[in-house]
N, C-alpha and C positions, 0 to 999 in steps of 0.2 A: 305919325306917319312912318317913323323909323320902325316901330313894332310891326307894322303891316309888311314892310319890306323884309324884315327878318323872318316873319311867319311865312311869307311867300317863298323865301329861299329854303326854309326848312321843309316845306311841302314838296318843292321840286326835288330836293335831295332825297326825301323819303320815297319818291316815285321812281328814282333812278335805280335800274337793276343793279344788284350786288355782283361783284366779280366772282367767278367760279372759285377762285382760291380762297377768298374771304368767306364765302358761303360754306366751303368744305371745312375750314377751320372752326367756324361757328357751329356747324352741324355735328362735327365730331364730338364736341363737348356734350351736346344733347344725347348723342348715341351712347357715349360712355356712361352717362347718367342712367340710361335705359338698361344697362347691364345689371343693375341691382343696387342695393344700398351702398352708400359711400360713408365710410367710417373714418373719423379723424381722432387721433389721440396725441396729446402733448404731455410729456413728463419732464420735469426739470427741478433744478435747485439753484438757489443763489444765496449770497451771504446776508441779504436784507430780510427776506421773508422765509427762508428755508425751502422746503420741498413744495412743489405745486404740481397740479395735474388739471387738465381740462380735456373734454371730449365732445364730439359731435357725431350725429348720425343724420344722414339725409337720404331721401328716396324720391325719385321723380314720379310723376303721374304715369309716364310711359312704362316705368319698371313695375308699378302697381298693376297696370293693365296687362303686363306680360308681353308687351310688344317686342318684336325682334329688333335689336339695336341697328342692324344693317338696314332694315326697312325704315326705321326712324330716320336714319342718316339720309337715305335716298329720297324720301318724301320731303324732308326738310330742305335739302339742296334744290329739289324741283320747285318747291313753293317759293324759295328766295330768288331763284334765277330763271325759272321756266325751262331749264335744261336738266338733263341727267348729270350725275356727278362726273367729274373729270378724273377722279381717283377713288380707289376703295378707302373705306374708313380705317383710321389707325385707332384701334380699340385697346383697352388694357387687357392683359392676360387674366383669365379667371382661374 
């Protein structure tokens, strides 16, 4: 019985509209990813293992499709809230 109550609470929460501020924050991340590949590089050294390096490259489906990051942001906010964005996206400089 308890699992039914928890599941019901989760479904009600999932159907609740997201706040415009939260949607903007979440969609800005997606719009930044649409700007192009994201590259991470870590270099360092310590006394135990000496020098080390690691790297990563990530690219979103929106970037592969060549979608405009602002359009990605606006459609994401609209899909989450049913309203237009309350602020322009804060994207990284290219």
